N, C-alpha and C positions, 0 to 999 in steps of 0.2 A: 504494500500500500504506500510505502514511503516514496517509491519512484512514481507512482500515479500522481502524487501531490507535487513532487519536484523531480522531474526527470533530469538526468545528466549529473547526478551526484558522484562524488568520488567513493571508491570502495571504503575508505577509512571514515568518511562522513556517514555513510550508511551504517557501518559498524558501530559508530558512536551513537547514532540516533536510535538504533534498536537495542543497544546495550548487550550485545553478544560478542564473544571472542572472535578473533580473526579467522580461525580455522572453520568455525561454524558458518560465518557469513560467506567466506570464500567457497565453501562446499555448497551452500545454498545457491549462490550465484552461478556456480558451475552447472548445477542441475537445471536451473532456469535457463541458462544459456543453451544447454543441450536440447532443452524443450522448445527452443526458438522464441522465448519470451523476452530476452534481452541480449544486448551485445555489450562487450567491454572494449574500450579503446584507450590508448594512451592520451593523456591531456597534452595540449599544445605547449603549455607553459613548463611542463615537466613530464617527460616520457615515462618516468617511473610511476607516476600517478595514473591509476586506472579509473576512467569515467564510465559509469554504468548508464546505459540508455535502453528504454523499453522499445521493443519492436512493435509493429502494428498489432501483432498477435498478443503481445503483452498488454498493450493499451486496451484491447478489446475485452480484457477481464475486469475492467473498472465496474461495470454495471453488475455482473454476476457476483463479484466480491462484495460490493456494497449491499446487494440483496441478502447475501449470506450473513453479513455482520448484522444487518437490521433484524433478520429472523432470529439470530442467536441472542441479540439484545432483548427481543420480545419474549423469547423463551426463558431467559435468565431472570426476568423480573415479573413474570406473570403471577407469581404467588405473593408479591409484595404490594403494599399500598403506597400511596404517594409519599407519606412520611418515612416509610422504611427505605424507599428508593433515595430520597433526599439524604437520609442519614448514611446510607451506604456510600453514596457519591462523596459526601463530605469526608468520611473515614478513608476512602480510597485515595482522595487527593492529599490528605494529611500524611498517609503512608508514603505516597509518591514523593512528597516534599521532603520528608525525613530521609528517604533513601537518596534523593538528589543532593541534599546537604551533606550526607555522609560521604558520597562520592567526591564532592568538591573538597571536603576537608582532607581527603587522602591523596589529592593531586599534588 
């Protein structure tokens, strides 16, 4: 989904955005490249930097992926009332913030 929002990111930017290690991201990108969903090419400013671009086949996944996430979201909250959903979102954001702060303090 990150590439659907911002195509042409570097591999290292993608790795940082998703919070996964280099080997996991590299392996995932290799599989997606083999499936014809993206291409990797050296950046003009630094040939060691790999830029990742979606192919038309990869961009065509936007609507199906959005539909899948929407369905998953509906399923995950169907037993919750509005107050419970609000409370959960607040808690999740607090956890995310705490983890982000932790990561920054270890840099």
